[in-house]
C-alpha positions as CSV (number, residue, x, y, z in Angstrom):
1,M,2.3,-2.8,-28.8
2,Q,4.5,-2.6,-25.7
3,T,4.7,0.6,-23.8
4,T,7.5,1.9,-21.7
5,Q,6.6,2.8,-18.1
6,T,8.3,5.9,-16.7
7,P,9.9,5.1,-13.3
8,I,8.4,6.9,-10.4
9,K,10.5,9.8,-9.2
10,T,10.3,11.3,-5.8
11,N,11.6,14.6,-4.3
12,A,13.2,12.7,-1.4
13,S,16.9,13.3,-1.1
14,P,19.3,10.7,0.5
15,P,18.8,10.5,4.3
16,P,21.4,11.8,6.7
17,N,23.8,9.8,8.8
18,I,25.1,7.9,5.8
19,P,28.9,7.4,5.9
20,S,30.8,9.0,3.0
21,T,33.4,6.3,2.8
22,P,32.8,2.5,2.6
23,I,33.1,0.8,5.9
24,N,31.9,-2.5,7.3
25,I,28.4,-1.6,8.4
26,P,25.5,-4.0,9.0
27,D,22.9,-4.9,6.4
28,H,19.4,-6.3,6.4
29,K,20.6,-9.7,7.5
30,Q,22.6,-8.5,10.5
31,L,20.0,-6.1,11.9
32,P,17.0,-7.1,14.0
33,E,13.8,-7.8,12.0
34,S,11.6,-6.6,14.8
35,D,11.8,-4.4,17.9
36,G,9.8,-7.0,19.9
37,T,6.7,-4.9,20.3
38,F,3.2,-6.5,20.0
39,V,0.8,-5.7,17.2
40,K,-1.6,-3.3,18.9
41,N,-4.9,-4.7,17.6
42,F,-6.3,-7.4,15.5
43,Q,-7.2,-5.2,12.6
44,E,-3.6,-4.2,11.8
45,H,-2.6,-7.3,9.8
46,P,-5.8,-7.6,7.8
47,Q,-5.7,-3.9,7.1
48,S,-2.1,-4.2,5.7
49,I,-3.2,-7.1,3.6
50,V,-6.1,-5.1,2.1
51,L,-3.8,-2.3,1.2
52,T,-1.2,-4.5,-0.4
53,S,-3.6,-6.8,-2.3
54,S,-5.6,-3.9,-3.8
55,I,-2.6,-1.7,-4.8
56,T,-0.6,-4.6,-6.4
57,P,-2.2,-4.4,-9.9
58,I,-1.4,-0.7,-10.0
59,L,2.2,-1.2,-8.9
60,E,2.7,-4.0,-11.4
61,K,1.7,-1.5,-14.1
62,L,4.0,1.2,-12.7
63,H,6.9,-1.3,-12.4
64,P,6.7,-3.9,-15.1
65,D,10.2,-4.9,-14.2
66,G,9.0,-5.8,-10.7
67,R,11.3,-3.3,-9.0
68,Y,9.3,-2.2,-6.0
69,C,8.9,-3.4,-2.5
70,I,6.3,-3.1,0.2
71,G,6.9,-3.3,3.9
72,Q,4.5,-4.3,6.6
73,D,5.7,-3.7,10.2
74,S,9.2,-3.9,8.7
75,G,12.1,-1.9,10.1
76,I,13.5,1.0,8.2
77,Y,17.0,1.6,9.5
78,W,18.0,5.3,9.1
79,R,20.7,5.8,11.8
80,L,23.7,3.8,13.0
81,I,23.4,3.6,16.7
82,E,23.4,1.1,19.6
83,P,21.1,-0.6,20.2
84,P,20.2,-0.8,16.5
85,E,16.4,-0.4,17.3
86,K,17.0,3.2,18.4
87,G,18.0,4.0,14.8
88,A,14.9,2.4,13.2
89,E,11.2,2.9,12.7
90,A,8.8,0.2,11.5
91,P,5.8,1.7,9.7
92,D,2.7,-0.4,9.6
93,W,2.8,-0.2,5.8
94,F,5.2,1.5,3.4
95,Y,6.1,1.4,-0.3
96,V,9.4,1.9,-2.0
97,P,9.5,2.5,-5.8
98,N,12.3,1.3,-8.1
99,V,13.9,-1.1,-5.6
100,S,13.9,-4.9,-5.9
101,P,12.0,-6.8,-3.2
102,L,14.9,-9.2,-3.2
103,L,18.4,-8.5,-1.8
104,D,21.2,-11.0,-2.1
105,G,18.8,-13.5,-3.6
106,E,16.3,-13.4,-0.7
107,Y,13.4,-11.3,0.5
108,R,14.5,-8.4,2.7
109,R,14.3,-8.8,6.4
110,S,14.4,-5.0,6.9
111,Y,15.1,-1.9,4.8
112,V,18.5,-0.3,5.5
113,L,18.9,3.2,4.1
114,W,22.6,3.3,4.1
115,K,22.6,0.3,1.8
116,E,19.9,1.7,-0.5
117,F,19.8,5.5,-0.7
118,V,16.1,5.4,-1.8
119,A,13.5,6.5,0.6
120,P,10.0,5.1,0.7
121,L,7.4,7.1,-1.2
122,I,4.7,6.7,1.4
123,A,4.5,5.4,5.0
124,I,1.3,4.6,6.8
125,E,0.8,4.3,10.5
126,F,-2.3,2.8,12.3
127,V,-3.0,4.6,15.5
128,S,-3.4,2.4,18.5
129,G,-3.5,4.9,21.3
130,N,-4.3,8.6,21.3
131,G,-2.1,9.3,18.3
132,D,0.7,11.1,20.1
133,E,3.3,8.5,19.1
134,E,2.5,8.9,15.4
135,R,2.6,12.7,15.6
136,D,5.7,12.9,17.8
137,T,8.1,15.5,16.4
138,T,10.8,15.0,19.1
139,P,14.3,15.0,17.6
140,P,16.8,12.3,18.6
141,S,19.3,12.6,21.4
142,E,22.1,10.4,22.7
143,T,19.7,8.7,25.1
144,D,16.2,9.1,23.6
145,K,14.8,7.8,20.4
146,A,13.4,10.3,17.9
147,G,9.6,10.7,17.4
148,K,8.0,9.0,14.4
149,F,6.9,12.2,12.8
150,W,10.4,13.7,13.1
151,V,12.0,10.6,11.6
152,Y,9.7,10.4,8.6
153,E,9.9,14.1,7.9
154,Q,13.5,15.1,8.8
155,A,15.6,11.9,8.7
156,I,14.1,9.5,6.1
157,R,12.2,12.3,4.3
158,I,9.3,10.2,3.1
159,P,7.2,12.3,0.6
160,F,3.8,11.1,1.9
161,Y,2.9,10.1,5.5
162,A,-0.6,8.9,6.4
163,I,-2.0,8.4,9.9
164,F,-5.1,6.2,10.1
165,D,-7.0,6.3,13.4
166,T,-9.5,3.4,13.2
167,W,-10.8,4.2,16.7
168,R,-11.9,7.7,15.7
169,D,-12.6,7.0,12.0
170,S,-10.1,9.6,10.9
171,L,-7.3,9.8,8.3
172,E,-4.6,12.5,8.1
173,V,-2.2,12.7,5.1
174,Y,1.0,14.8,5.0
175,H,3.1,15.8,2.0
176,L,6.7,16.7,2.3
177,V,7.2,20.2,0.8
178,D,10.4,22.1,1.1
179,G,11.6,19.8,3.9
180,R,8.5,20.1,6.0
181,Y,5.2,18.1,6.2
182,I,2.2,20.0,5.0
183,K,-1.3,18.6,5.8
184,V,-3.1,17.5,2.6
185,Q,-6.7,18.5,2.2
186,P,-9.2,15.9,1.0
187,N,-10.8,16.2,-2.4
188,D,-14.6,16.3,-3.0
189,R,-14.8,12.5,-2.5
190,G,-13.1,12.8,0.9
191,H,-10.0,11.1,-0.5
192,F,-6.3,12.1,-0.4
193,A,-4.5,12.1,-3.8
194,I,-1.1,10.3,-3.9
195,A,-0.2,11.7,-7.3
196,P,3.0,9.8,-8.0
197,M,1.1,6.5,-7.7
198,G,-2.0,7.8,-9.6
199,V,-4.3,6.8,-6.7
200,E,-6.3,8.2,-3.8
201,L,-6.3,7.1,-0.2
202,G,-9.5,7.2,1.9
203,L,-11.8,5.5,4.3
204,K,-14.6,3.0,3.5
205,L,-17.1,1.9,6.1
206,E,-17.7,-1.9,6.0
207,N,-20.0,-3.6,8.6
208,G,-19.6,-0.7,11.0
209,V,-15.8,-0.7,10.7
210,S,-13.7,1.9,8.8
211,W,-11.0,0.5,6.5
212,L,-8.2,2.3,4.8
213,R,-8.7,1.8,1.0
214,W,-7.2,2.9,-2.3
215,W,-9.2,4.4,-5.2
216,D,-8.1,5.3,-8.7
217,E,-8.0,8.9,-9.8
218,S,-11.5,8.6,-11.2
219,G,-12.8,7.5,-7.8
220,N,-13.2,3.8,-8.5
221,L,-12.4,1.5,-5.6
222,L,-9.4,-0.7,-6.1
223,L,-10.5,-4.2,-5.2
224,T,-8.5,-6.7,-3.2
225,G,-7.7,-10.1,-4.7
226,D,-10.6,-11.7,-3.0
227,E,-13.0,-9.0,-4.2
228,R,-11.7,-9.3,-7.8
229,A,-12.2,-13.1,-7.6
230,A,-15.8,-12.6,-6.3
231,Q,-16.5,-10.0,-8.9
232,A,-15.2,-12.3,-11.7
233,E,-17.4,-15.2,-10.3
234,A,-20.4,-12.9,-10.2
235,I,-19.9,-11.9,-13.8
236,A,-19.4,-15.6,-14.8
237,D,-22.7,-16.5,-12.9
238,Q,-24.5,-13.7,-14.7
239,Q,-23.2,-14.9,-18.1
240,R,-24.3,-18.5,-17.3
241,T,-27.7,-17.2,-16.3
242,I,-28.1,-15.3,-19.5
243,A,-26.9,-18.3,-21.6
244,D,-29.4,-20.5,-19.7
245,Q,-32.2,-18.1,-20.3
246,E,-31.4,-18.0,-24.1
247,R,-31.3,-21.8,-24.2
248,Q,-34.7,-22.0,-22.5
249,Q,-36.2,-19.5,-24.9
250,K,-34.9,-21.4,-27.9
251,E,-36.3,-24.7,-26.5
252,K,-39.6,-23.0,-25.9
253,L,-39.7,-21.7,-29.5
254,A,-38.7,-25.1,-30.9
255,N,-41.4,-26.9,-28.9
256,Y,-44.0,-24.3,-30.2
257,L,-42.9,-24.8,-33.8
258,R,-43.2,-28.6,-33.4
259,S,-46.7,-28.1,-31.9
260,I,-47.9,-26.4,-35.2
261,G,-46.2,-29.0,-37.4
262,V,-43.0,-27.1,-38.2
263,D,-39.6,-28.7,-37.9
264,P,-37.4,-26.1,-36.1
265,D,-34.2,-27.8,-37.5
266,A,-35.4,-27.1,-41.0
267,I,-35.7,-23.4,-40.5
């Protein structure tokens, strides 16, 4: 029996600074893919891969039509301004529901809100300094770029915003309520519920390093592709061991029967 998945809905409204009449404005092919900044530490890319790999089976169930996209250090353009980078932010990781990962037949180079009208459901930033950049509530001006926190809260209006500080082993999650970010309190497991996705976000210590991980609503860790493969191999090894033990027991019994003059094949 096939079941119909209900598309995720968010309380995010269309971002501001979108022209009301069609004009020739740049799209994802014409805007810079990167602002030229360096990745701050070597954990950032593996961390993004862990988040994507482990949440993919959940998103595939939520979106059987494949209409969702994930950005990793990809620009979200929310404001038309020169230079273009001043009107963009590039979260370390974000997820947009009900939007195809392809645009014009190719994978997106950036996410341009005035071409989409759909805001990400969640954005995640990995702290590299003291966290001021990720918590900056400075509004934009003609000369200065807006702070990340202000952009995600007031401009893009992303329903969930997470700040992961690997240096201090801390995680903050904010939820957009009535146009303002409210700090989410962790549950009894120390996780933060992301209800529209049916998952929880939290920290897991591995070899002395904290990693940002997903859990399901029952508190079961969502495994990465490598972890799922290792688990499947472990189960297969266990099944082979059980089958080998059963074979050895049958051979032992057959040898005993033969020793007392009984043909095991005749039983």
